[in-house]
C-alpha angles and dihedrals in degrees: 000000000000127000122210130177122244096258092051090047092052092046097045103029095129092051092047093049090048091051091052094044093050093048094243086123123029091205139346122214116213113209131201115202090347095306123108110255106164142007126223110208133162118262109247120235107277110217110220119218125239111289104171110089094009091136095041110141093008096106142010120238114225121243114266115269111223093203092054091046090055092047092049092047090052091053093051096041095046116118115240116254114248 
């Protein structure tokens, strides 16, 4: 655990964050007037919940409409006007 004063922290913030990210320092205490004021620690790995299939069973998709399919295909296959 390192302690740095506020001015050094402001001047070397990128270096301090890199040291914490890389694991070179477990935490860095930032002091104001010699008293600890803040702690710089790495963010732990945040496990994300399951996303695929999260809405499964929540709604029913309508059956495809052949007329709409033809209309959409015509829009995408249309030649651009010169």
